[in-house]
TORPA-4810 file (N, C-alpha, C, O; in nm, 3 decimals):
<nodes>
NODE_1_2.034_16.988_-0.249_2.150_17.073_-0.227_2.262_16.990_-0.167_2.240_16.913_-0.074_M
NODE_2_2.381_17.005_-0.219_2.498_16.934_-0.168_2.549_17.009_-0.045_2.596_17.122_-0.057_D
NODE_3_2.540_16.949_0.073_2.584_17.016_0.195_2.722_16.970_0.240_2.764_17.000_0.352_T
NODE_4_2.791_16.899_0.154_2.926_16.855_0.188_3.026_16.949_0.123_3.037_16.953_0.001_T
NODE_5_3.098_17.024_0.204_3.197_17.117_0.151_3.311_17.040_0.086_3.341_16.928_0.125_A
NODE_6_3.372_17.100_-0.009_3.486_17.039_-0.075_3.602_17.028_0.025_3.617_17.114_0.111_R
NODE_7_3.682_16.922_0.013_3.791_16.902_0.108_3.885_17.023_0.115_3.913_17.088_0.015_P
NODE_8_3.931_17.049_0.234_4.028_17.154_0.258_4.120_17.106_0.368_4.093_17.005_0.432_G
NODE_9_4.230_17.178_0.391_4.328_17.132_0.491_4.268_17.109_0.629_4.293_17.004_0.689_P
NODE_10_4.191_17.204_0.681_4.133_17.187_0.815_4.038_17.069_0.819_4.041_16.989_0.913_D
NODE_11_3.953_17.058_0.718_3.854_16.950_0.714_3.923_16.815_0.702_3.887_16.721_0.773_L
NODE_12_4.020_16.804_0.614_4.092_16.677_0.596_4.166_16.636_0.723_4.158_16.520_0.765_D
NODE_13_4.237_16.730_0.785_4.313_16.700_0.906_4.221_16.658_1.021_4.250_16.564_1.094_E
NODE_14_4.111_16.728_1.035_4.018_16.697_1.143_3.956_16.559_1.122_3.942_16.483_1.217_L
NODE_15_3.917_16.527_0.999_3.861_16.395_0.972_3.962_16.284_0.999_3.924_16.177_1.047_N
NODE_16_4.088_16.307_0.969_4.191_16.207_0.999_4.207_16.191_1.150_4.225_16.079_1.199_Q
NODE_17_4.201_16.301_1.223_4.221_16.297_1.368_4.108_16.225_1.441_4.131_16.166_1.547_A
NODE_18_3.988_16.228_1.386_3.873_16.168_1.455_3.817_16.047_1.379_3.704_16.005_1.403_V
NODE_19_3.896_15.993_1.289_3.852_15.878_1.209_3.804_15.765_1.298_3.866_15.734_1.401_A
NODE_20_3.694_15.703_1.259_3.638_15.593_1.336_3.539_15.636_1.443_3.467_15.553_1.499_G
NODE_21_3.535_15.766_1.473_3.443_15.817_1.575_3.345_15.919_1.519_3.226_15.915_1.548_R
NODE_22_3.397_16.012_1.438_3.317_16.121_1.384_3.345_16.138_1.235_3.452_16.102_1.187_W
NODE_23_3.247_16.194_1.162_3.269_16.240_1.025_3.241_16.389_1.027_3.130_16.432_1.056_R
NODE_24_3.343_16.467_0.996_3.333_16.612_1.001_3.301_16.665_0.862_3.355_16.618_0.762_V
NODE_25_3.212_16.763_0.857_3.171_16.823_0.731_3.129_16.967_0.754_3.114_17.010_0.868_W
NODE_26_3.110_17.039_0.645_3.067_17.179_0.653_2.928_17.193_0.594_2.900_17.140_0.487_R
NODE_27_2.843_17.264_0.663_2.714_17.298_0.604_2.736_17.419_0.514_2.839_17.487_0.522_S
NODE_28_2.640_17.446_0.428_2.648_17.562_0.340_2.522_17.646_0.356_2.415_17.594_0.386_V
NODE_29_2.537_17.776_0.335_2.421_17.864_0.345_2.348_17.871_0.211_2.384_17.802_0.116_D
NODE_30_2.246_17.954_0.205_2.164_17.962_0.084_2.239_18.017_-0.037_2.190_18.009_-0.149_E
NODE_31_2.358_18.074_-0.014_2.440_18.127_-0.123_2.553_18.031_-0.162_2.636_18.063_-0.247_H
NODE_32_2.554_17.914_-0.100_2.656_17.815_-0.131_2.788_17.835_-0.058_2.887_17.769_-0.088_G
NODE_33_2.790_17.927_0.039_2.912_17.952_0.117_2.917_17.860_0.238_2.813_17.820_0.291_R
NODE_34_3.039_17.828_0.281_3.054_17.747_0.402_2.986_17.817_0.519_2.995_17.939_0.534_H
NODE_35_2.919_17.737_0.601_2.851_17.791_0.719_2.907_17.718_0.842_3.025_17.736_0.874_A
NODE_36_2.828_17.639_0.910_2.870_17.574_1.034_2.966_17.458_1.010_2.968_17.397_0.903_A
NODE_37_3.046_17.431_1.112_3.126_17.309_1.118_3.036_17.205_1.184_2.974_17.234_1.286_W
NODE_38_3.029_17.085_1.128_2.940_16.980_1.179_3.017_16.850_1.193_3.113_16.825_1.121_C
NODE_39_2.973_16.768_1.287_3.032_16.636_1.305_2.920_16.536_1.329_2.830_16.560_1.410_A
NODE_40_2.925_16.425_1.258_2.828_16.318_1.273_2.893_16.202_1.346_2.998_16.153_1.304_T
NODE_41_2.831_16.158_1.454_2.880_16.044_1.531_2.855_15.918_1.448_2.741_15.888_1.415_N
NODE_42_2.961_15.846_1.414_2.944_15.729_1.326_2.933_15.598_1.403_2.928_15.491_1.342_I
NODE_43_2.930_15.605_1.536_2.912_15.484_1.618_2.763_15.470_1.652_2.713_15.545_1.736_D
NODE_44_2.693_15.376_1.589_2.549_15.364_1.614_2.515_15.323_1.757_2.400_15.340_1.800_P
NODE_45_2.610_15.271_1.831_2.586_15.229_1.970_2.631_15.333_2.073_2.623_15.308_2.193_N
NODE_46_2.677_15.446_2.026_2.726_15.550_2.116_2.612_15.609_2.199_2.499_15.622_2.152_S
NODE_47_2.644_15.645_2.322_2.546_15.714_2.406_2.566_15.865_2.398_2.510_15.940_2.479_D
NODE_48_2.644_15.910_2.301_2.673_16.052_2.283_2.590_16.111_2.169_2.534_16.037_2.088_R
NODE_49_2.583_16.242_2.162_2.502_16.312_2.062_2.532_16.262_1.921_2.648_16.239_1.888_A
NODE_50_2.429_16.245_1.839_2.451_16.197_1.703_2.513_16.301_1.610_2.581_16.265_1.514_P
NODE_51_2.489_16.429_1.637_2.541_16.536_1.552_2.580_16.655_1.637_2.510_16.690_1.733_T
NODE_52_2.692_16.717_1.602_2.739_16.838_1.670_2.748_16.950_1.567_2.773_16.925_1.450_L
NODE_53_2.729_17.075_1.611_2.739_17.192_1.524_2.818_17.300_1.597_2.804_17.316_1.718_H
NODE_54_2.901_17.374_1.523_2.979_17.482_1.583_3.010_17.588_1.478_3.006_17.560_1.358_A
NODE_55_3.040_17.707_1.524_3.077_17.816_1.432_3.222_17.809_1.388_3.257_17.854_1.279_R
NODE_56_3.308_17.752_1.475_3.450_17.745_1.442_3.501_17.602_1.456_3.440_17.519_1.524_T
NODE_57_3.613_17.575_1.390_3.672_17.442_1.398_3.720_17.413_1.540_3.712_17.299_1.586_V
NODE_58_3.769_17.514_1.610_3.814_17.495_1.748_3.697_17.459_1.840_3.710_17.372_1.926_M
NODE_59_3.585_17.526_1.822_3.467_17.497_1.903_3.418_17.354_1.877_3.380_17.283_1.970_E
NODE_60_3.418_17.313_1.750_3.376_17.177_1.718_3.472_17.074_1.777_3.428_16.971_1.829_L
NODE_61_3.600_17.102_1.771_3.700_17.011_1.828_3.676_16.993_1.978_3.683_16.880_2.028_T
NODE_62_3.648_17.101_2.049_3.619_17.092_2.193_3.494_17.008_2.218_3.490_16.927_2.311_R
NODE_63_3.393_17.026_2.136_3.270_16.948_2.152_3.295_16.799_2.130_3.241_16.715_2.202_Q
NODE_64_3.377_16.766_2.030_3.405_16.625_2.001_3.486_16.560_2.112_3.475_16.439_2.134_M
NODE_65_3.569_16.638_2.182_3.648_16.584_2.292_3.560_16.543_2.410_3.593_16.448_2.481_E
NODE_66_3.450_16.613_2.431_3.358_16.581_2.541_3.215_16.606_2.494_3.150_16.700_2.539_D
NODE_67_3.165_16.522_2.403_3.031_16.545_2.347_2.922_16.522_2.451_2.937_16.441_2.542_P
NODE_68_2.811_16.595_2.437_2.700_16.573_2.529_2.638_16.435_2.508_2.654_16.374_2.402_P
NODE_69_2.570_16.389_2.609_2.502_16.259_2.600_2.384_16.269_2.504_2.323_16.375_2.487_R
NODE_70_2.354_16.156_2.442_2.238_16.145_2.353_2.113_16.172_2.436_2.103_16.126_2.550_R
NODE_71_2.019_16.244_2.381_1.896_16.276_2.453_1.798_16.160_2.450_1.735_16.129_2.551_I
NODE_72_1.784_16.097_2.336_1.689_15.987_2.321_1.762_15.862_2.274_1.875_15.868_2.226_R
NODE_73_1.695_15.751_2.289_1.750_15.626_2.237_1.715_15.614_2.089_1.630_15.687_2.039_T
NODE_74_1.781_15.525_2.023_1.753_15.501_1.882_1.612_15.444_1.867_1.562_15.377_1.958_A
NODE_75_1.549_15.468_1.753_1.414_15.416_1.729_1.410_15.264_1.739_1.309_15.208_1.781_L
NODE_76_1.518_15.199_1.701_1.520_15.053_1.708_1.513_15.002_1.852_1.477_14.886_1.875_S
NODE_77_1.546_15.088_1.948_1.538_15.049_2.090_1.397_15.065_2.147_1.370_15.019_2.258_D
NODE_78_1.309_15.128_2.074_1.175_15.157_2.123_1.075_15.050_2.078_0.980_15.079_2.006_L
NODE_79_1.098_14.930_2.120_1.009_14.820_2.085_0.899_14.807_2.189_0.920_14.837_2.307_Q
NODE_80_0.783_14.764_2.144_0.671_14.744_2.236_0.702_14.630_2.332_0.759_14.529_2.291_A
NODE_81_0.667_14.645_2.460_0.691_14.537_2.557_0.609_14.414_2.520_0.500_14.425_2.463_P
NODE_82_0.661_14.299_2.552_0.592_14.173_2.520_0.528_14.115_2.642_0.466_14.009_2.634_R
</nodes>
């Protein structure tokens, strides 16, 4: 299933505003309609949440301004001690 909504004014503007930090996209429901607003953190070294979800674009924007901290470290950081 393609979960990337087709570009629209809000989506395009938001992606331009957060370029280099987040990739914003829309999830779709089982009927193919837009559902949640989502943002993927594109900085692999960030200590912030890797993905955010919201019901509205305004709620997602607020989350991106002050995202919660990442809960776990990346799998690559979990190496066995030597």
